[in-house]
N, C-alpha and C positions, 0 to 999 in steps of 0.2 A: 508550530514553536520556533521562537527564530531564539540560537542564543549571542551575544552580544558576546565579540570574540574580540582582539588585537585586531585585528588588519583595519579595523571603526577608530582606531582609537583617537586619534584626532579628530573626529566629527564629534567623538563622548568631551575631549577634553574642552569646544566651543559649545559646544551643548556646557558644562557643568559651569567653564564660564558665566553664560547668558544666565543659565540655574539661579547663581550666585549675585550678579547683576540685578538681577530684577527684586529675589525673593532675598536675598544678602542672610541677615541673623535668623529669621524666620524659613527658611530650606529646611531645616531640619525637621523642625515643627509640621510642615507641609508632606517629606515625606513620610512622617510619623499616620498622620493621616491619611493619606494612601493606603498603608501597609491593611489599615482600621481598613475602609474604604471597599477598595481594590481587589485583597486577599494579595498577599506576600503569604507562601511558604518555603519548606525548607523539604531539600527528598533526601532519601536515604543517603546519597553518593554524595551530599553535600552541596549542592545545585538549589541555590534559590529562583522560586515562581511568582511571575509578577503578575499577576492578568488583569485581564480591565478590556472594559468595552472598546471598539473598532472607536466609537465617538471619543476616547481617552486617552485613543493609543498614543498620538502625541505630547501627549505628557508626558504620558507611563514614560515610556520611551525615554524623554527625559533627561527622567529622575532615575530609571535606570543604568541611564550613562552616566552622570553627577556616584553614584552609587556603586559605579562601577571604577571609575577613579578613586572614588573616595579611598576601596579597598586596594588599590593598586599600593598608594600609599608608600614608601617603604619608611620602618619602626629607628626613626632615628632616634630612640633610646638602648639600644641596643648594646651590648658591653660582651667584651671578648677583645684575644687576640686577633681574631680573625678577622671579625665586627673594623679593629682598627687599622688592622694591613688595606681590607679594603679602599678606603676612606683615603688611608696614605697611597695610594694605588702597588704600593708593593709588592699584591700579587693579585691577579684575577682570575682565576684560574681554583676551580670548585670540584672535588670529587663528581662521577658518577654515581654515587650513589645518590648525593645530596642533591644533583637536577636534577633526580626523578626525583624524590622529594618535592623540591623543584616548584618541577612540572605538576607534581599529584597536586600542591598548596594550591595552588593555576586554575591548573577544571576546578579543584571545591568552590573557585570566586566567581564564577561564570556566572550571573542572570539568566535564567530563561522567562521571556519576554509567554504569554499565554495569550491572544487579542482573540477577544469571545463576539461575535456581533448581538445587540440589542435586537429585542424581538422581535417590530416590524419588517429589522433586512433577513435574522430567518427564514419570514416565511417570505420573501422573498426568492430567494436562496434556492429555498426545500423548495419553491413551484417550479422552480430551473434541472435545479437540478435533482428532482425525489427519481427514484428510480420506476423502472416498465412492471406493468402486476396487470395480469388476469384477470377477466370478468368473465365469472360462468353463467348461461343462462339456463333456466327447468323450464322447456316446454313441455309445460305434460295435458293428459285428458285426464278431467276427473271422474269420477263413479258415484253414482245414488251410494256410499259409505263413505262416511267421514274421518273414520282410522284406517278404512282402507288410503286414501287419500294421501295423509297422514304422513305414514309409513313409507308410502312411495315415492312420497319428499322429501323423506329423509336419510331414503335410501339413492335420489338422485344428487342432492347432496352428498356423500358422499364422493359418488359418483363423477361429482366435479371439481373436488376438492384431488382427488385424483388426479384429475389431468393438469392441475394446476392453479383450476382456480384460486384465487385467496378474497373477490366479494363473489356473494352467489344472490343468485334473485328469483323469488318463484310470480307463478303468474296470477294473479285477481284475485280470488278470495278462491282457492286453490283446493283447499277444504268441501270442501261440496259444489256440486255441480253447478253451472250457477240459474240460481234461485228468481231472477228478478223479473220472469221468465211468466206467470203472475202475478199478482197482488195478492197474499196468503194473509193474515199473524199469527198466522203456527210457525212460519217458519223463522219467524225469530228466535226459534229457542235454537239455531245453525252458533246463531252470537253466542262468542264468550267474552272472560275480566280477560284484561291484560295485566299484569301477564297476566296467561291462561294453559293449559293444556297445553296448543301447539305451540306457540314460543318458547315453554318449558322443552318441548322433545327439541325444538332445531337447538335449541341453548347447549342441550346436550349434545350434538353431530357438532355443533360450530367450537366450541371448548376445544372435546378431539380432535377435529381436524386443524381446530388454527384460523375456520376461516369470518370471515364476514358476510351475512344472511340478510338479502334485503326480504319480511317476512310476511304476505296482507294475510291480512284477519277479518273476520265480522269482527268491530271491536260491542261489545255490549259495556256503554260506559256507564247505564244507571239507570233504572228501570225506565221505559222507555226512553234510551236515550244510542240513539246506534248509528254508529261511524263505520263509514269503509277504510278498512286504516294500512300504514304498513306497517311497522317493526322491525331496527331494525337492530339486529342483535347481533357483540360487538364476539372477538376473540375466544374473554372470554365467558358468554352462555351469558350470557345478563342484556337486559334492553336498552340498549346507550340515545336511544331516540325515537318519534314517534312523527309520525306521517295520517294527517287526516283531511280525506278524498277534501278540494272544496269545490270540483263542481261536479253536477249533477245531476245525469240525465233525466227525461222523462219521455222517452219514445218507444212506439211500437219492438215489446219482448224486448226491452229495459226500462222496465219499470222502479227505475231506483230510487225515487223521491219521495215514495210509500215507506222504504227500510230506510235511509239513512238519512241522518242531519248531519247539514255540511263544516266541514272540516271546520272550526276556529283559532286555529294554531301555525297558518300565513303558512309559504312557503320556504323551506328549513334545507340547511345543509348539512349537513350530520361528520363529523370527526371520525375517523378509522383507520387504523392498523398502515394504510395505503394515505392517506389523504382524504382529502372534504369528496364524496357525495351525497348530492339528492337524488329523492326520487316522489317523484308524483303518481297521478295513476290510474291508468281510461283515461275519461272521456277527457281530465285534466291534455293529456296530450296538442288537444289543435284549440290549447287557445297560450299562444305566443308570450303573454306576460307573466304565464307561470314557471314557463318556463328562460325569462330574462331574469328573473326573483330569484331565484333559488340557482342561476350561475354569477351574478351578482354577489352572491355573500359568498361566492370562493369554489361552487364544488365541480370536477373536476370527468364526472361522470351524473344524468342524472338518466338515471333508471326508474320503467312504467314498467310497474307489471301489471298485463291488461285482458282485457275477457271480449275479445270484436270479432265479430264475424259475418256470413251471409242470412242475412231471410234463401231462403231455398225460395222462392220466386221469384227474386231475380237476381242471381244471377248470373244467369246466362245472358242476361242484358246488361247488369251494373256493374257484376262480380270484380273485375280486371280494373278500372275506376274508382271502385270502393275504394280496395285495400289499396292501391299505389299512392291517392290523395293522402289516404292512410300512414303509409312510412314517404310521402313525396311532405310534408308538414311537419312531422316529425329531424327529417334531417333538414330541413329548416331553422330545428332548434339548435342544429347542430352545427352550423354555418353562422347564425345574425351571433353568436352567446361563444363558438368557437371551444365548443367544448362535445364531451361521445355523449353519443344520447341510448344509448341498450330499453328496446321494447322486448315487451314478454307474453308473449301471448299462450294458449290456450291452445290445445286442436279438438276431434271429436263434435257428433251432429246430436245434440243436448234438445230429448225436449223435454218438455213442460208433464206431469204427471196425469195432470187430466187431460190430455190431448191439444194438437196443436202441429206444430208443421214446425217446431223450432227452432233454436241456433246453427248453424254448420260455421261454428269458428277458423277460420284460417290459419292458424297456426304465423312464419313468416317471420318469429322473432329474429331480433336481426342489431349487430353493434355498429353503430355510426362514428365517423373520430371529424374533427376539428373542423373539415370541409363538406361534408355532408357522400361522404365518400360511403362503403359500406358493405365493410372489410371483415365481415360474418352474414351468416342467411341462413338460417333454415329451413325444412320443407313445410306444405302450409297443411300435412295430412296426418304427423306423426313423430311419438316421439323424442325429442332426444335431447340432448344439454350440448346446447354450442360456445365453445372456450374463442376470445377475443381479446387482442392484449392492451390494456390502456399506456401512452404513453406520452407522461406530460411536457415531453420534448417537442412531440408535435403541436402542442396546445401555442407555448409559448415559437413555436417559429409561424404557424397560422395569422395564431393574432398579433402579430410585428406586420406581416405581410398585408392583413384583412384589419384593419384596425378599427374595427368599429364600437368598441367600446369607444377610444378613444374620441367618436365623432362625435355620440351620443348629443343630441341640443335636450343637453339638459332641462335648460329653462324652457322651451318651448314646450311644452307634453303634458300640460296641464290638461287639458279635460282628457285628460288618457280613465281618470274615477269616475268619467261618468257619464251615462247608462248607453246618451247617446246625443249627436250636438243640434240639437235641432235651430234650424232656423230664424234669427232674430232681424226688426229693420233695425 
């Protein structure tokens, strides 16, 4: 807020003269229009406030200067002995009391100029000056009891909130054991609508703790139509966004194509109380296109709720390389897009009811910063709540020094929407 006062009297006079020169007799008409469209109001102390956008600031300042000088002009119609004596130069003194009243009147004639940035500039400033916030990654094991899993998830959300997390993410399909190890039509009974029991329970704790929660759900959209989804539950306990898993795997013990229809909502970013976030799900984490599009929509953090682990017979030979590849690809999303990435996995060795070696979920939930540095990482074999800090200023710093978004050749990527570019003579 800027108070227009005496030290800039000369500039004000120049501004008024220019104003009169350009606009002549229509000056007051324009000022009246500005009063309506920019917003002029008066405070209880008598100050008048002019509000305008920064793009109109110069024009508003000019008008404010003109009005300031107009109010400062002496009233030539005053009558009385003191006025005549003052004009005749017989006395130039006023009492202390009158001086105080004069100063008070002068103060009451101030114009206060408030510059308000437009929406695009607001978004830019918000990105640069947004405060840091904490995320909570809930790494948990799943039991055969769905209600027990939900109750423990709620308890872990409470724990994360107590540790300062403002955005909390649960693992993929957290309410059940990973049922996609086999194909069984009866397992569709695990699905639920949105909103449904899981989002309602999580919504209550989100509202109570004033947190945002990424809640993965086996979504029953309609009879015979199911999705592997993630609901964004806001601080009021309501579903404020929905993502449906786009890439659906079909590998040994990961028979997801039997259960899930591919997502049809695209790659999205969601507004939250701490800024925009994005979420993708598990198999999506291997595809740079999804990360790029989500980051391009303004997400500062990409959450990847996950259910991934080792086939026990492969662990000894391939286990370390598989887990490192999983972390590397997601760290690369951080680097390529200048964003934070939060991978949230489950733990435990789950075996299907009809037998089999099962999957040993490797945990290792982590948070990487915009240059791919892992700043928080969980264990491979136990439940825990991992807390990490997101700093929007770090995003700004990295993107200024490594401007990958600036240097993209968007005119040269025409083939990326094809399955494969076959050689043509």
